[in-house]
C-alpha positions in Angstrom: -150.1 108.9 176.4 -153.4 110.4 177.5 -154.3 113.1 180.0 -157.3 111.1 181.2 -158.1 107.5 182.1 -161.7 106.4 182.8 -163.0 103.4 184.7 -166.7 102.5 184.7 -167.8 99.6 186.9 -170.6 97.7 188.5 -170.6 94.4 190.4 -170.4 92.3 187.2 -168.4 94.3 184.7 -165.7 97.0 184.5 -164.4 98.9 181.4 -161.2 101.0 181.3 -160.7 103.8 178.7 -158.1 106.4 177.8 -158.9 109.7 176.1 -157.2 109.7 172.8 -156.5 113.2 171.6 -154.6 112.2 168.4 -157.4 113.3 166.0 -157.6 116.8 167.5 -154.2 117.9 166.2 -154.9 117.0 162.6 -158.5 118.3 162.4 -160.3 115.0 162.6 -162.3 115.9 165.7 -162.0 114.3 169.1 -160.8 113.5 171.6 -162.2 110.0 171.6 -162.5 107.4 174.4 -160.6 104.3 173.5 -161.4 101.1 175.4 -158.3 99.6 176.9 -159.9 96.6 178.7 -163.2 94.9 179.6 -163.3 92.9 182.8 -166.0 90.6 184.0 -166.7 89.2 187.5 -167.1 85.5 186.7 -168.6 84.7 190.0 -171.5 87.1 189.4 -171.9 86.0 185.8 -172.4 82.4 186.9 -176.0 81.3 187.3 -177.3 80.8 190.8 -177.5 77.0 190.2 -173.8 76.9 189.3 -172.9 78.4 192.7 -175.6 77.2 195.0 -177.2 73.8 195.3 -180.6 75.3 195.9 -181.6 78.4 193.9 -184.0 79.6 196.7 -183.0 81.0 200.0 -185.1 81.7 203.0 -187.7 79.2 204.4 -188.0 75.5 204.0 -190.6 72.9 205.2 -189.3 70.3 207.7 -189.4 66.6 207.0 -192.7 64.6 207.3 -194.8 67.7 207.2 -193.1 69.4 210.2 -193.1 73.1 210.7 -191.4 75.5 208.4 -187.9 76.7 209.4 -185.6 79.4 208.1 -182.1 79.0 207.0 -179.4 81.3 205.7 -176.9 80.1 203.1 -174.9 83.4 203.4 -175.5 84.4 199.8 -175.3 88.1 200.7 -171.9 87.7 202.3 -170.7 85.6 199.3 -171.8 88.3 196.8 -170.3 91.0 198.9 -166.9 89.2 199.1 -167.1 88.5 195.3 -167.6 92.3 194.6 -164.8 93.2 197.0 -162.4 90.8 195.2 -163.5 92.2 191.8 -162.9 95.8 193.0 -159.3 94.7 193.8 -159.0 93.3 190.3 -160.3 96.6 188.8 -157.9 98.6 191.0 -155.0 96.5 189.7 -156.1 97.1 186.1 -156.6 100.8 186.7 -153.1 101.0 188.3 -151.6 99.3 185.3 -153.4 101.7 182.9 -152.2 104.7 185.0 -148.6 103.4 184.9 -148.8 102.9 181.1 -150.8 106.0 180.1 -149.4 108.4 182.7 -152.6 110.4 182.9 -153.1 113.5 185.0 -156.6 112.5 186.0 -158.5 109.2 186.6 -162.3 109.4 186.3 -164.0 106.5 188.2 -167.7 105.8 187.7 -169.6 103.1 189.6 -172.9 102.5 191.4 -172.8 103.6 195.0 -172.2 100.1 196.4 -169.3 99.3 194.1 -167.9 102.8 194.5 -167.3 102.0 198.2 -165.4 98.9 197.3 -163.4 100.8 194.7 -162.5 103.6 197.0 -161.1 101.0 199.5 -159.2 99.1 196.8 -157.8 102.1 195.0 -156.8 104.1 198.1 -153.2 103.0 198.0 -152.8 102.0 194.4 -153.3 105.2 192.3 -151.5 107.9 194.4 -150.2 111.0 192.8 -152.9 111.7 190.2 -156.2 113.5 190.5 -159.2 111.1 190.9 -162.7 112.3 190.0 -165.7 110.2 191.0 -169.2 109.8 189.4 -171.4 107.8 191.6 -173.6 106.2 188.8 -173.5 103.0 186.8 -172.4 103.9 183.3 -171.1 100.5 182.2 -173.7 100.0 179.5 -173.0 103.2 177.6 -171.1 103.2 174.3 -167.8 105.0 174.4 -169.2 108.1 172.6 -172.3 108.2 174.9 -170.0 107.8 177.9 -167.8 110.7 176.7 -170.8 112.9 176.2 -172.1 112.2 179.6 -168.8 112.8 181.3 -168.2 116.0 179.3 -171.6 117.3 180.3 -170.6 116.6 183.9 -167.3 118.5 183.4 -165.2 115.3 184.1 -163.7 115.2 180.6 -163.1 117.8 177.9 -165.9 118.0 175.3 -165.4 116.3 171.9 -164.7 118.7 169.1 -166.4 118.2 165.8 -164.1 118.3 162.7 -164.0 121.5 160.7 
């Protein structure tokens, strides 16, 4: 059991952590962030060619040298919907972690756009615990760097060095 669960996410990747305080009691230092799961949004990870027949969007030249015309293949809506579905997947994984870990606090970090999707997806799923938000993409940080950043921001307790 951990007092804290941490979710860091962007449109393509999400990582879930718990704060393991086991080493603190026996003088090994800590607490340490332990990664519980790493999720990827396969739709975003796929190359443009794999999803769209033409990798360019915007304007095209008409047949037989005719005038240029614009077209819209709705890529923005497709990406938006993909991120919305991924946010629901992240919310389900976070809910599962909360049920298993029984933390008192859930720290969620995401870029501003994804944070909006996560707020919507998590609004009903993680009731009863304190939720702290950091509106910044921290998905690329190593666990120790992430812990240091969140501790400096007063979201997690600082790591103690062994005596």
